[in-house]
Every structure is written in structure tokens, then in C-alpha cells.
Steps between C-alpha positions, in 0.01 A plus 500: 500500500235512773643575839498192725359539849517256783165334577506412871408152607153522651279285706178489303270462793182336381140569593367321803215261433329615822251779439644844574212590728592219737881495497675764294486784741473324832848596609458872442155515657613354831750763610555514875463848644844512662696510174717760329542550127842483335490797261667513157464129439282514186659542158383836356449327165209307649275800446545455123434125511171320439368248751449157348432258784605392845812289526497131576501485880714184489775651285830527688696827527829591663508838674766705676407715797727802545562613857576850619849603612560581864630843603397655170588859594844396618555303179408799285735719702780244461452489124518877483821510707667231288462724193560838663860599426503723807403219735762300692302191396538568128547172312560304819291208392314265729487119468203264459557404864464864601180526296358183653570617853370854463248526220362160407153393614521300822462124521177570689371692196583205278324256733192717516478504121563128488223433751253711302582322173496151647171565682341536155659184361799652318840332518799725582788395274781732593601821677763726344835530676426858602151400626334753268317243287280200583413271209191277522290276276126448510184467296314799364226438759750492787673820383167677451399408854837602652494845338125564453524540125364345182739370236342528159590451134522821292558597140746782430539560128591165346631360829324296767604557862400402849490770765369591843201734471590718797775573750560208738434536870651333802417482871557830680779332700704490176450868418860593575639180356370438145611728218386317187379175346654405163366223280131597518502632143666399173471863392801559721776331303847578378597550134839485337620784280689316230420397146703310247513393137737292293770716356433627144808617312368859471455555873754696708583310817772544757727247668614537866844635398336752271262612773796539740686702239208727405415577861870524588498244782828476700559137398704296256189453287525866411729533200590853611546427871850638540659418836175485695400133508268321744301179475290499820722259692394476862147623433174305489192573290161349586269439206135500612285312252210273427570163333842375393762478225734246343855505635615380157356817343680743731826305488497502121416873495787589731759284322389618153635849575866443587533834680261392777715232670259419785664426836208574732276227635137427402257375764126433483274535805141377472248699700172318566608202292705445187360511148600351165306765306743686275471870433681744280506752788737330746715394204565858386540618859770247579679537169503881513607547861758222480646640180544856622645388835677173415677484836185554707314213662138456392221368723183428306195506726224313317126469575269255317236755392446869434244539778529773761489243778817334366653841425453607864700195609767567237596849614464414868748214456754724323474755779535239773794323334685830445743305281531750216608861477291553185155379396355497148132442422338517157147413603235761563132550589271784395408724790143509370475120536656485844354569842691756703538268801669239284746761371559611857596147604751469214631848579583366848743258336658772281527727805672224695743457211566875511587487870739212428681694227367307201473675165189409302445561128147448367342568162250771407290273274434461130174673420621856521293721725223238495622191687306183416384646165216711637399847380550644848825643632631206703854459637665167582580363846757432652669769292283752679627386838731771641745235627593387148657658192263482203657449155314619189574433133667672201572454133882482495708608203874441474782561255642222283769455769234470771560830666205689636319711241151594620183377671134579489221389731370158406132534411403239759727606786291487820470823693266714702390598848409243762144502629612359834860580599578850622784689342817452707682812611807412290295495175571852386704674235472663157195362318362302793130582550398675818218250558454307825539152350802283410598546134672246274725403333819613671742403221481315168667234281468357150163332456374550143447190284662685210819529705456179697748279682631148446344223704548123476185311599420128470789444262432790261602863456240771541484878489346603827353832601316670782585681822579154642850544359560815700483354852750211460741707290498781758541239776808374317632855466440569868705191593792671321435817700495311830824324415658838430368621838668205673174312550326760715125472468313801362140407584223676311684695228199680356578804722856492370384534139296808597808652663694430182217635282503831689880530492742653249615144413162410349587599144814284495391207716149439358351509152203741515232361268295787358301355211220245465192417707345200675146472361569144376239540220233513771473877561730801508693410816776729623771677297872485571640837602825649620612368841266261684178382328231228519646302211864445594551670838850648504594295188763230463836448667841601367657222701868584551438872530223446758725262694746785543218700657406220737864448601558872554214512747597193699632721782269789437169389646411208275679195639601403851628192678293193415459403868161406642423728792333434832135609493398759750 
């Protein structure tokens, strides 16, 4: 079966009837001298695209302007202290109110950006709660004039895109205010990492109880759980997604498996408007997380598109709400298609979540070492962000009783070295490259279509596969861990997995995956090796055994009182 890939909804911006000589490049040719360029705001993939024509100047776009944090050096120092076990501030999380008072852009910054946009005819629609984002709508001509760019139509392979032709610029007075402008290019879009097919009788597929049993989760879904049973009661998982799902699907899924017995709540929050567009992705995310942590509350944050401008608002809202201890996202962008300033703006949201003690699981992507099906090594964002834990994919084999047997690297498990994010100091251990860039994945989970997972979508059963299953399942598992730890937040747990990987507990608490590769039938990719590697990171979790490790370290430099501290 051909692999199905999400085709993002595009504005097909048509050619202007006005001759190009007279109107197409007027905006870019009239740049005032007192302007500064916003670097890293052109998708790298544009260099491989072919110019077709100038966009219709009357076409309407919605953009999101990202603003710079205040007190950047102090914020970086705070983040370091929060994750330094020798610091008195270790895991003493701050609140959104703390962040707003100390690190958010000022109201004056917001008004300066508003004035600039409105002076060029754009309409400001909203400002994010943390004042980091300003959303506005305007015509192509107005946006070109505001940022001294041209927005053109390009051909990239078989796809047609619109994009700015250069980095935007703003008045010099906004030099220390504006970080990025999202929405100028449809090259910058999010993809989901899930695929599905109707279930043939010959296919191996796993149910939630079987997954819990194979990975030895400490829950009643695990047939072999013994006396260690948790269900995530008291914890909240935020699902970050584009589009929506049918409540009837997830309810049927949860009740079909009698072991699940859901008691947690399910809430939807629309960010930038609600949508009726159904998608397989949020369906599997909600079903998987809710199944593995049936007592946990789920908050599904939905956006109506897969654009970066909507995605910026999505993560900013989750950070500002601070309503969940755990976040799961199964959407990704290719670093090669994404400007660095746009990634920096989204990193600001993930960094805020890290200071608030939120644990984020993201996927590593589904095209192996070549995200977005290119022939170039290309990792997936936000998995490459150092404030999240990136989950890769495996081929999972179990005994007839659904006990763990073996795993190999799934051929399409995303992995590689970031081209943008520096390697964090905690990313070290046996097998970890000594390079200067962030490496992914950190851990792995079942993802192969030949060992897929049950999903109920639009009234029918499907076998689903992809790294998309890893993030919500690990989010469900982590809700069990937090319940065992009496609800104390753990924040960014990627460093914790590297501590575990370098410890004597690694061989019992994780499944080291040492065979397979992630070329995804595109090229050779990377090979799985002993210890950490670019295909599966440290491997998959041995749930109950690893929980014992996490509990044993609760008073040994891993967990502290979950009390927000006063900022210095």
C-alpha cells in the first residue's frame, strides 16, 4: 500500500493581472533606509524551488509576529538553574504570572508592533496571553509593504507554494522587539506522522492492553502488572493538534476495551477558532493517551489548520494556560523547510513550558533520516527542540502472551542531528555523538505498520502506524509516573532519560534496540547500535522497572517540592 502523506491546505495565490514591471516588486523596491532585517525568516527549501509568478496582491493572509523575550540572559540562567540538581532552585517551577511579569515582551512592545502593522493597513486580530505573539490579517500587498518583501508563487517538486522571497525587515525602532514573522510562506507547515489502513486478517496489530503489557506499564491494562497499579488520576495531559475528532469514536474505542474504564475528563479548547475538519491524527492521540492513563484528564488544544502561524498560537496558549503537567504533540515540520527565526519563536513556548514544569513528548517523524521525503539528512522539529523529549519508532515483537520479545529500529523512524539547535549539556552518554548539535530521538516506541496499533476512526477499525503513536502513549505512561510521584511535576524529562541511559539501571529499565536502520527506502540512513543511536535513541521503556528507578531518585536529586518560587 502506498504510504499516505498529509497534503497541507494551501492558499493558491493567483497571478496578478497588473504587469509585474509596474506592481509586482513595488513593495520590495521602496525600502526605507532606517530598517533592520529579521534573519532566519526564509524557508531553506526556497532555494530548491522554482519561481512561477508574483502572488495576487489582493489575496488575504494571516500572519503571526513573534516578539522577543525580555531579560533573555536571566531567563537562560533560570532555565539552567531549574534543571541543575545542585542548585537550590532545582525544579522550583515558575508560574505563567511570573513569566508575564519578568520575561514577556512589554505592552509597549506590543503597541509598537500593532502601530507598525496598522499603519500599513493590516488588522490586528489578537495578542497571545503572554504577549509573545501578535496575529494580524492583511492583503499580500499590505504585508509586502509592511515587511519590504515580495510574496511569490513557487513550484517545489509536485507542490505549489507561496513564499516571501527574502527576509522581512522592520523599522529600526523594532530591532529589539520583533523575532519572527510566521505565515509568509506555505513551505513552513506542519505534518502529522501517522498512517492507517483497514485491518487485514494477516496483519499483526496491538490493542492498548497489549501495548501496556508488552511495555510493562504499571497499570491495570498490563496483564502482568502485579501490585503496582496506577491510572493517571490527578494528572492532566494536553494534546496539541491540528483539526478535530469525533467524540463518538474515542468513546467507542475506550469502552470497547473493558480494562480501560475511563474516569478522566475530556475537554476541547479551540485556538484561533474551532474547526469541523476531522483528522486521524487527533483521534489516535486522544484514544492512545486516554487509554494508557484512563484516570487522567485530557485537554485537546485544536487549531483549524497546519500552518506555522496557527501552530505558534497553539503552543503559546498551552504554555500560558499551564493547565497540564504533560503535553503530547504528533505534528512536525522539517528543519529544511523552516526558517530558524520561526523555530526560535516556537522554542520560546517550549522553554516557557520547561520553566513551568511541563513535560513535553514530541515525535521524531516518519521519513527516517530524511524528514519530508527528501534525499538530504533532515531531522524533524519540534523533536529537535532541547525542551522536549523526542520519540522515535520501532518494529515491536511480542510473545503469544504479549510479553516483550524484541524490537528493531523501524525503517522510517526519524532521527538525526539538528541543523539549528545546539547540543544541550545533558545530552551525553554511551553512543551519543560528540557533535555540537542536538541529536534525536531520545527514546522510541512501536511505530511499524507491520506491528501497528488499533485505532477507531469515523466508525471503523484501522491499523495505524507511525511515530505519532509514540508521543501520546508515552504521555499516558508519564501520567502513571506522575501519579506514583504524588503529582510532582518533572518538567523536561529528556535529561532524565540520559541519566538513566548512562546508569547501571539502563539494561533493566530500557530496551536497547541494536538492529535495523532508518533509511526509509530513500537512502542508507543510520544504523541502530548498542546504547544510544540515531534510530531509536536509548530504546523503549520497560515501564514498571523504570518507574522503580524514577521513584528511587525522588529524594536523590531528581524531584523536589512542586512549589513555584519567587524570582530573583
